[in-house]
N, C-alpha and C positions, 0 to 999 in steps of 0.2 A: 117360837121355836118348839119342835118335836119333843115332848118327854118321852123318852124311851127306857124302860126299866125291866130287870130281870128278877125274876122269884127262882131260888135254887129249893131243891125239896130233898129230904131224906134225913134221916137221924146219924147217917153215917158223915153227910157233908156238914152238918150242924155242929157236932161234935170234934170235928178234924180228924175223923178217924181215917179220912181220903181226903186228898187235895182237890179243891173245886178247880179242874182245869179247863171245864167248859167254861166259867165264867171269866176265866182271863182270856182265854182263846177270842170269846164272844166279844168282851171290851174293845180289843184291839180290831177285831174284824169290822165290827160296826163304825168305829172311829174313821178307819180308812175307806168306808162305804160312805161317809157323809151324815152317820147315825149316830153320833157318840152317844153312850149310856149315860143317863142321869142318875141313876142309882141302881142298888142291887140290894136284894134282900133274900135271908136262907131261914126257914122253916123246917121241922122234923116231920114225921108221918103221925102228926096229929090232924085230924079232920076238921074239927073246929076250928082250928088255928088256921088252916090253909082256907077255909070258908073267911072267916075273917078277914085276911089278908088280900084274899082277892077282891073282896067287897070293898075294902079302904082303897086298894091301889086303883080300882076301876073309875073312882071320883076324880083322881089326880092324874093318873099316867094316861097318854095317848095311845100309846103299845106297852105289854108286858109280856114279855116272852118267860113262859114259865118251863122249866126243866125238872124231867123226871117225874115218876110216879105213875109210869103208863104201862109198868110191867104186868105179869099175870098174878102176881100173889098178894097177900091180903092187907100188906102195907103199902100198896100202889094204890093211892087215893086221890089223884089229881083229877080224873075223869068225874069220878063221882063228886068231889067237892066243888067242882065247876057248874054240875048241873044243880047242885043245891043251892051255889050262889045267884044262879039264874032263876031259879024256881021251876026248873023243868026237869024230866024225866030223862033216865038214861035210855039210849035206844040203840040196839044192834044194828051195826051197818052191814047188810048182806054182801055188798061187795068187797068190802074188807075182808070180810069172813070168808070169802072165797078166796082172794089173794093170800090169806094165812094158811089155808088147807092147802093150797099149790105149793106154797113155800115149803111145808113140810113133805110133800110128797116127791117134790124134786128131790129131796135129800133122804129119800127112803126113810122116813121116820112118822110115825103117829103123832098127829096133834093131840096133846091134852087137852082136856076137858076147859082145864084153867085157863088156857089161852083164849077162849072164847071172850073173856074179858077185855082182851085188848082191842077186841071191835067194838067196844060198846062206847059210845060218846053223847054227850048232851043232845036232846033233840035239836036245839038252835044251833049244832056248831056243823061246819064243813070240814070233809076231811083234808089232811094234808100228806102228801104221799111220802112213804118211807120207802125207798126202793132197795134198802140192802138189811130190812130188820123186820119183824112180826108187829111191833107198836105201830099204830098209826098216829099220826099228829093231827091234831084239829084246831080250828081257830072257831072264834066266836066274836060277838059284842056284848059288852055288858055297861050301861052305863055309858061313860064318853070314851071307854077304852076297848082297843082291839086286844084280845088275847089269843096267845098262841102257845099250845101245848106240843112239847118234844121230849123224847125220849132222852134218858140219862146218859145212854152207852154215846161215847165222844164221837165215834166213827158216825153214828147214826146221826145225833145232833148236829154235827157240822153239816152233812149233806143237805139235812133239811133246811139249816139256816141259808145256806149259800143258793140253793137250787128252788127253795120255795118261798122263804121269808123274805129275805132280802129283797128279791125282783118284785115282790108284791108291795113291799114298802116304798121301793122305789117308784113302781107305777101309781101309787096311790098320792106321793109327794114328789113328782117330779122335780121340783123347785130345788131341792136338797143336793148339797154336793159336798163333796170329801173336803174337810178343813186342811189348809195348807199347815205344816208341821215342822220346824227346822229344829234339829237337835243336835248336840256335841254333848261328849263325855270327858269329865276331868278328873286329874287326880293328883293332889298335892295339897290342895287347898281346902279348906273348911266351907260346908254350907253357908252358914251365917257370914262367913267373909264375902263369900261370891255374892251374897243376898244384899249385903251392906252396899254394894255399888251397883247392882242390877235392880233393886225393887224401886227405885229413884228415877229409872230411866221413863220419860213419858211414851204410853204405849198408844197406837192407832187404836181407833174406836172397835170394839170386838175382839181385841188380842189380849193374850194372857201370857207372863212367863210363868214358866214353872219347874221345880226341882225334884229329882227323885233321888234319893241318897241310897245307894246299896254300897255299904263299905267294903271297900275304902275307895269308891268311885263315886262321882256325882254325875248325874245326867242334867243338863238344862234344856228346856223346850220353850220354845216361842210359837204358839199356835193360835191361828185365827183363819178369819174366812179368806179366801182367796183373791177376792177383790181388793184386798189391804197388801197383796203381795209386794209390790212396790215399796211400801212405806214399811213392811216386815223386814226387807231386805237391808232398808237401811239401819234400823235397829239391831238387825243380826250383826253388821260389821261392827256396832260397839259391844254386843256381847260377846264377840270374838277378842275384841281389844281386853275386854274386861279378864276372860278367861286365859288369856296370853298365852305361856309355854306350859299352862297346867292342862291344855286341852291335848286330849290324847289321841281323839280320831272325831269325827263327824259322822253322822247317818246311823246306819243300822250295821256295825260292824264290832270287833274287837281289836283289842290291842296286840293280842298275839297275831290275827290276821293281818293286821296292817304292817307288824314287823315281818311276817312272812313276804309280803308284797314288794316291800322295800328291800329287803335283802337278796331277793330272787331278782328284782331289777338292777341292782350292782353287783350281783354273782357274787354273794359273800355267803360264807358257811359259818357256823355257830357250834362251838361245843359247850356244855355245861355240867358242870360240878356243884353237887347241893350238899349241904348237911342240913340245916334248920328247916328248910322247906321240905324235905322229905321226900324230893321227886315229882312234887306238883309243879314245879317250874318247867322241867323237862316235860311234863304231862300235858300242860296246856300249850307248849311250843308245839309239840308232837301232833297233836289234834288240829293246829292251824296250819300243818304242812309247811313250817320252817324248815328251811334247810339245816339239818342237824349232822354233825359227824361225829360225835360221840357224848352222852350221857353217863355220869356216875353219881352215883350216891354214896357220901361219906358216911361212917360209923358215927356214931353219937359224940363222940369226941376224938379230937385228932392231939398229937404230940405237941403240936403248934398251933393255934387258933389266932395268932395275930394280925395285922392288918398285912405287914410285909412278908408274911408266909403265904398269905392268901393271894398278894399278888403274884407271888412266884408261882403259885399252882396255878392261877389262870395262864399266865405265859407259859408255863411248861405243858399244860393240857392243851393249847392252841399249836403249841409247836409239833407235839406228839401225836395229834388227831388230824393235822393238816387243815386245820380252821384259820382262817383270818381272825376271828372273834371269839372269845370265851367268857362266859359269865360264870364267876364261881361265888357261892353263898355258903359261909361258914356256920358255925354252930354258935349256941350261947355258952360263953364262959366268963363267969363272974360279971352277969350284967352288962356284958358288951357282945355284940355280933358285928362282923366285918362282911362287905360285899366289895367284889372286886370284878372289872371288865377291862379285858387285854383288847388292844385293837392294834393294827399297822402302825398306829402313830404314837403306841406306848401302852402304858397299864395305869389306869386310874382305880381309885377305891375308895371307901370310907369306913371307919368304924362307928356305931352308933351305941347311944346308952338304951340298952334293952330292959322295958319294964313290962310285967306280964299285964299287968291293970285288970280291968275286970273283963275283957273280952277273953274268949275261947281261943283253944291253940289254932283250929282251923283259921279262923278269922285273921290270927296274928302271922299265920304261914300265907294266907292269901294277899297280906298287907305288904309283907316282905318280897314276894314274889312279884309284885305289883312294881316295889321300888327297883328291883333287879331289872324288869323288862322296860321300865321308864329309864333306867340309866342307858340301855341300849337304844331306846328311841332318841334319847338326847344325843348321843354320839352320831347318830344318823341324820340329825338335824343339824349337825358342826355346832352343838352348844356344849359350854361345860358338863362332863357327864356328871358329877356330883350337884344336884340341885338343893336350894334352899327350902325344905319344908318346916313349916312352922311347927307341925307337931312332932317333928323329930328330932333328936338331940343329937347331933353330930359332934364324936369326941377327938375325932381325928381323920383327915383326909388328904388324899394322895392326889 
């Protein structure tokens, strides 16, 4: 197995002042290319630490992609640290210097003297082209490891990975292929509940089952070599059975997007009335191009927040807006919160016991919005609209 690692650099990345979006993108892209990342690490703008980590990983990794530290300022240390780790000098690459001078000349700007630093690479390195920026990438061999050095600017980094690094890795390792990954997303059951039934499944050689919890949803993944596809498909049928009605979609989509497809297929339109969710439900539906006729946001408290009142509100909203379907989410009153769905076949809903707990307001709103969307999903599947969620205390339902 090829061991591919990433080293992110920079104090702002290390201390969380910026989100390392490059690392997340690279992990996904490499996985899809059959080059799954084995590990990743982050160091700040410390010359000694950079040298130490490069030397350490060069004895362990087959490939190390170093991101950041190729700029023109004094805290950009990747090139110098790489030269130190290899025991060589920095040299100025005349061809890249000419590219940089042309880059600035085309834009009618003089090149600052500090930019010359971006043409300096270790003497044993090979330049990697950067067609949209001034920092050249480079690659070199250190001990058992092939290191690639890339700029931190996301657009430059992605182009370099896609056009320069991954094609080279495929050329050097032609036997590698993208693994097969089957995935589905669930709502309504806990991770431990699902794992208790799935972790006991016998898996083909080289196949793993994984869980990604992003409250209030849980993603299930079955990953393995494509040579095991037939056996994986058999296991996947069992995964589907275990997930059951909690499966809200398969693959790379979202529940709002899936609802939009289903509503458009059936020529149905939806109206939404929101209290507690504060417009979040309407926003998610609009972004997914759900066919909406009206969205209304209720004040923090209304004269009547009972379930019967909310059922009537959903029915009236559908009639007044010309929609066949209407979702209504009430406000929290005395630890009670009601939701209702009006359909051509009638109006259903429930009142739940609402407990603030340790989660923040945004997550609680996300969860209630998901419950509302799940009511709609269940109606479209011709199931009972009100589900039995183990973690939700329903005190009244219609």
